[in-house]
N, C-alpha and C positions, 0 to 999 in steps of 0.2 A: 488679878490673880497673883498669888504668892507662890514661890517655889523654894524649897530647901533641898540641899543635897548633902549626903554623907558619903564617906569613902572607907573602904576596907580592902584588904588584899589577901591573897593566898597563893601558895605554890602547889602545882599539881602536874602530873604527867598524863599524857593521852596520845592516842593515834586515831586517825580517821579511816575506818575500814573501807568506806566506799569512795575514797579519794585517791587519785593517782598522781603522786608527786611526793615531795619531801615529807608532807604531813601524814602520809600513810605509815610512817615509821614512828615508833615510840619516841617521844620527845617531851620536854616540859616547858612550862611558862611560869613566870611570876605575874599572876593575874592581878589587875587593879579593877575594883568594882565600885561603881557609883549607884546609889539609890536616890531617886528623886521623888519628892512628895509635893503635891500641889493642893491649893485650897484658896477660898476667897475670904475667909474670916479668921481673924486673930483672936487668941484667948485674952483673958484679963491682963496677962503679963505682956501682951503685945507680940506673942509668938504664934506661929502656925502650929507647931508641935515642939515637944521637948526633943532636942537633938539626941540626948542620951538614950531614949527609948528606941529610936530608929537605928542608931549606931549599934546598940546591943543586939537587935534582931538581925542586922546585916552581918555583924561579926559571928553570931551564932551559926547562921547558915553557911558562911564562908568557912568556919571552923570544921564543919561536917565534911568538907571536901579537901581541906588543907593537907598537903603531903600524902595524897592518894593517887592511884591510877584511876582516872575518871572512867575508863572503860570497864572497870569492875562494878560500876553502878548501873543497874538494869534500866533506870529511867532514861539513860542516854542512848540506848539501843546500839551500843558499841560505836557510836559516832558522836562523841561529846564535843560538838562544835561550840563556838562561842555563843551562837544563837541559842542553842539548847541549854547552855550553862546560864544564860541570862534568864530564861523562863524558870529554870530550877530555882534560882536565887529569888526571883520575883515571888514565886509561889511559897518559898520558905519564909520570906518576910511576912507575907499575908497569914501564913499559919501561926507565926509568933505574935502578930499584931492584927487580928481580924478587923479591928476598928479602922484599919487603913485600906480596906477593900472599898472601892468606889461604890457609893450608894446614890439614891435619888436626891439626898440632901446635899445640894451643891455647896453648902457652907462648910461641910466637914472635910478635913484634909484626907487625901487619898494617895496611895502609892501610884505614881504615874509611869515611871520608867526605871529600868535597870540597865546600866551600861557595863559591859565586860570588855576590858582591854586585854588582849593577849600580848601586845607590845604597845609602845607609846603611840604608834601610828596606825594600829589596827583595832577597831572597836566594833562590837555588835551591840545593838540595843533592842530590848523588848519593851514596848510601851502599849498602853491601852488608849483607845480613842478618847477624845475629849467629850 
């Protein structure tokens, strides 16, 4: 099994409506995001996939939330947790690159996981089962 990872970042504000503590107040993060693709077969050039395609898709979806108040987006149901942000980014990459959706063909590369770091020490991951 091969795995590649690309990184992007964005800055955004949010608050957690159903949380009681510091995060219930409006605050911001400089998010770091990793997208992981897995597969078993390499192409003729010896690559699992072209990094630039995955980077472009990740940057596109991160750009949609960059410098926003995440609570303004209905998809987060007023609780834009790192977990929900990870799913949002995962789905956004698949929308841009549908060929990365896991299929029955195990030789094709597929988007496996998205990591969202709110800080260097706090990460949420959304991944699909193997």
